[in-house]
C-alpha positions in Angstrom: 12.4 20.3 20.3 12.5 16.4 19.5 10.6 13.9 21.7 11.9 10.7 22.1 9.7 7.6 23.0 10.8 4.9 25.0 9.8 2.1 27.2 11.9 -0.9 27.9 9.4 -2.3 30.6 10.6 -4.4 33.2 8.5 -5.3 35.9 8.2 -7.5 38.6 5.9 -8.3 41.5 6.2 -6.8 44.9 5.6 -9.4 47.7 6.1 -8.1 49.9 7.2 -4.3 49.5 10.4 -4.9 51.5 11.7 -6.9 48.7 11.4 -4.1 46.2 15.5 -4.7 45.9 15.1 -8.0 44.4 16.7 -9.1 41.2 14.7 -8.2 38.3 12.1 -11.1 37.2 12.0 -12.4 40.6 8.9 -13.7 41.4 7.3 -12.7 38.1 4.7 -15.2 36.8 6.0 -17.2 33.9 3.5 -17.4 31.3 3.1 -20.8 29.5 3.0 -20.3 26.1 0.9 -22.4 23.1 2.8 -22.1 19.8 1.1 -23.6 16.7 4.2 -24.0 14.0 3.7 -23.1 10.4 2.0 -19.5 11.4 2.1 -17.5 8.4 2.7 -14.6 10.8 0.8 -11.3 11.9 0.1 -8.0 10.4 2.2 -4.9 11.9 1.2 -1.4 12.0 3.4 1.4 12.5 2.9 4.4 14.9 4.2 7.8 14.3 7.4 6.8 16.2 7.8 3.9 13.8 7.0 1.1 16.7 5.0 -1.7 15.6 1.7 -2.3 16.9 0.0 -6.0 16.8 -3.9 -7.0 17.2 -4.1 -9.0 20.9 -6.9 -10.7 22.2 -7.4 -10.6 26.2 -9.6 -12.6 27.7 -11.2 -13.7 24.3 -12.0 -10.2 23.7 -10.8 -7.2 21.3 -8.5 -7.2 19.6 -6.3 -4.6 21.5 -3.5 -2.8 19.6 -0.4 -3.5 21.6 3.2 -2.1 20.8 5.5 -4.8 20.1 8.5 -4.3 22.6 11.6 -6.4 23.0 12.8 -4.3 25.3 10.1 -6.1 28.1 9.9 -8.7 29.9 6.3 -8.7 30.7 3.1 -7.2 28.9 1.4 -4.3 29.9 -2.2 -2.4 29.6 -3.8 1.0 29.5 -6.2 1.9 31.9 -8.9 2.1 29.7 -8.5 -1.6 28.3 -8.7 -2.4 32.3 -12.0 -0.6 32.2 -13.1 -2.5 29.0 -12.5 -6.0 30.2 -14.5 -4.9 33.6 -11.1 -5.9 35.4 -10.2 -4.0 38.8 -6.8 -3.2 40.2 -6.0 -5.1 43.1 -3.4 -4.0 45.7 -2.0 -7.7 46.1 -1.1 -7.7 42.6 0.8 -3.8 42.6 3.9 -4.1 40.7 7.1 -2.1 40.2 7.4 -0.7 36.5 10.8 0.0 35.8 11.2 2.2 32.4 14.2 4.0 30.5 13.7 7.0 32.4 12.6 5.6 35.8 10.3 3.3 38.0 7.0 4.0 39.8 4.5 1.5 41.6 1.5 1.2 39.8 -1.8 -1.2 39.8 -2.0 -4.6 38.1 -4.6 -6.9 37.0 -5.0 -10.2 36.3 -6.4 -11.8 33.1 -7.0 -15.4 31.7 -5.3 -15.2 28.7 -3.5 -13.0 25.7 -4.1 -14.3 22.1 -1.6 -13.2 19.2 -2.7 -15.3 15.9 -2.0 -18.9 17.2 0.1 -17.9 20.3 -1.7 -18.0 23.4 -0.5 -17.1 27.1 -2.0 -18.6 30.1 -3.1 -16.5 33.2 -0.9 -13.7 33.6 -0.7 -10.1 35.6 -0.6 -7.1 33.8 0.4 -3.7 35.0 -1.5 -0.6 34.0 0.8 2.0 32.2 -0.5 5.8 31.7 2.4 7.3 29.4 4.6 6.4 26.0 1.4 4.7 24.6 0.7 7.4 21.8 -2.9 5.9 21.1 -1.9 2.2 21.6 -3.7 -0.1 24.4 -0.4 -1.2 25.5 2.8 -3.3 25.1 3.4 -6.8 24.1 6.6 -7.8 25.8 8.6 -10.6 24.1 10.8 -11.5 26.9 8.1 -13.3 28.3 8.8 -16.0 25.3 11.6 -17.8 26.9 12.7 -20.3 24.4 10.8 -19.4 21.5 11.8 -17.6 18.0 10.3 -14.2 17.2 10.6 -13.3 13.7 9.9 -9.7 12.5 9.6 -8.8 9.0 10.3 -5.1 8.8 9.8 -4.9 5.1 6.5 -7.0 4.6 5.1 -5.5 8.0 4.7 -9.2 9.8 5.8 -10.9 13.1 5.8 -14.8 13.8 6.4 -16.7 16.9 7.9 -20.3 16.7 9.9 -22.7 18.5 13.6 -21.7 18.6 15.7 -23.4 15.6 19.0 -23.2 14.0 19.3 -20.4 11.6 19.5 -21.3 7.6 22.8 -19.6 7.0 22.2 -19.1 3.7 19.1 -16.4 3.9 21.2 -13.7 4.2 21.2 -13.0 8.1 23.8 -11.5 10.2 24.1 -13.5 13.6 25.2 -12.2 17.0 25.1 -13.8 20.4 22.4 -12.1 22.6 23.0 -11.7 26.6 19.6 -12.2 28.2 20.9 -11.7 31.7 19.7 -8.3 32.2 16.0 -9.2 33.0 16.2 -11.1 29.5 16.3 -7.6 27.6 18.1 -8.6 24.4 21.8 -7.2 25.1 24.6 -7.4 22.2 27.9 -6.6 21.8 28.8 -4.0 19.5 31.7 -1.8 18.1 32.2 2.1 17.5 35.1 3.8 16.2 36.9 0.3 17.3 35.9 0.6 21.0 33.4 -2.2 22.6 29.6 -0.8 23.3 27.1 -2.9 24.9 23.7 -2.4 23.1 20.3 -3.2 24.0 17.5 -4.1 21.4 14.3 -2.3 22.1 11.5 -2.3 19.4 9.7 -0.4 21.9 11.5 2.5 21.8 10.8 5.0 19.0 14.5 6.6 19.0 18.0 5.3 20.3 19.7 6.8 23.3 23.3 6.9 24.4 25.0 7.3 27.8 27.5 10.0 28.4 30.5 7.6 28.2 29.4 6.8 24.7 29.1 10.5 24.1 32.3 11.3 25.3 33.9 8.3 23.3 32.4 10.3 19.9 33.1 14.1 21.0 34.9 14.1 24.2 31.9 15.7 25.7 32.9 19.1 24.0 30.5 19.5 21.4 26.5 20.5 21.5 24.1 18.3 20.1 20.4 19.4 19.3 18.3 19.4 22.5 15.6 16.6 22.8 13.0 15.2 25.3 13.1 11.8 26.4 9.7 10.3 27.3 9.1 6.9 29.3 6.7 4.6 30.8 7.2 6.6 33.9 6.3 10.5 34.9 9.9 11.1 34.7 11.0 13.3 31.9 14.6 13.4 30.6 16.5 15.8 28.6 19.2 14.4 26.2 20.9 16.0 23.2 21.3 14.3 20.0 24.5 13.7 18.1 25.3 11.7 14.7 26.8 8.4 15.2 29.7 7.0 13.3 28.8 3.5 12.0 27.6 0.8 14.6 29.6 -2.7 14.1 26.9 -5.5 14.6 28.9 -8.7 13.7 29.8 -8.1 10.3 26.7 -5.4 9.8 27.9 -1.9 9.7 24.5 0.6 10.6 25.6 4.0 9.2 23.8 7.2 9.8 22.2 6.8 12.6 21.2 9.9 15.3 21.4 9.0 18.9 20.1 10.9 22.0 22.6 11.0 24.6 21.5 11.3 28.5 22.3 9.1 31.6 18.8 7.7 31.6 17.7 5.5 34.8 18.0 2.0 32.5 21.7 2.5 32.2 22.3 3.0 35.8 19.9 0.0 36.6 22.1 -2.5 34.7 25.5 -0.9 35.8 26.1 -0.1 32.0 26.8 3.7 32.8 30.4 3.6 33.3 31.4 2.3 30.2 29.9 3.3 26.5 26.4 1.8 26.1 23.3 2.4 23.8 19.6 1.9 23.5 18.7 1.2 19.7 15.4 1.8 19.1 12.9 1.6 15.8 14.8 4.5 14.1 17.5 2.0 13.5 16.1 -1.4 13.7 13.2 -0.4 11.5 15.6 0.3 8.4 16.6 -3.6 8.2 14.8 -5.9 6.2 14.1 -8.4 9.2 15.1 -9.3 12.3 15.0 -12.7 14.5 15.4 -12.9 18.5 16.0 -16.4 19.2 15.6 -16.5 22.9 16.3 -20.2 22.9 19.4 -20.0 21.2 20.2 -16.7 22.6 20.8 -15.2 19.3 19.8 -11.9 17.3 19.9 -12.3 13.6 19.6 -9.6 11.3 19.0 -9.1 7.5 20.3 -5.9 5.9 
């Protein structure tokens, strides 16, 4: 049975617990970022699921290997990292951690800084995750970069963060508008078989996932795919079926040959994406690009095939 690792971390502080149903992102600490322009970028390592890891210093110690997660509006660490840093979880900083497969209340720790190359964050609250790490030390959520520009060069295995700026149209990039209203997840409009489809861009997911409405669009819900298992950051495990996809149109870019696991995972319902065809596009697809830019300031996704 195929195993699909996904994350899409969406987290917010609970203060008090009665507000657990507040909009995602409310009362979440806003990290202040220091950017040094002209950065040559940071080297990326890939794990067995194709996800990207980068070296991050926490409170000046490390480096710790964190998964680059465009499907997260904040960062998170494993319990072993908190222990190594001598940090203790405090009930006052407990958070709800919402992942692709479900949500759970987890302990959190407060750190004074995170540093990725020339990029430094100020004081931040980090939840402690137990699942979907595959040997990594945690997740680096790019959704916290607010008005910044994140360049991921898949071919050269590097990542760079800088201020938002206009795209040089001569560099061969395909540009599509990005909707950041879903807790700063990067959501774009795509088309499959001529039908409009919402797609979440998630580098924290090893594999891509579609909802039942997407499967019905392809096969009328009658054909049987290959069974698979979907592992997220919560204890919940979902089961789906993998199908081959027709071309996915992102602007003028056509993505062909993708295989998608179909299951009505929690993330689709949370963002009211269950009724119409929707996809979560992971590293199995994104990793085939030459490079990708998420410009949070310009609300744009830019891709070079």
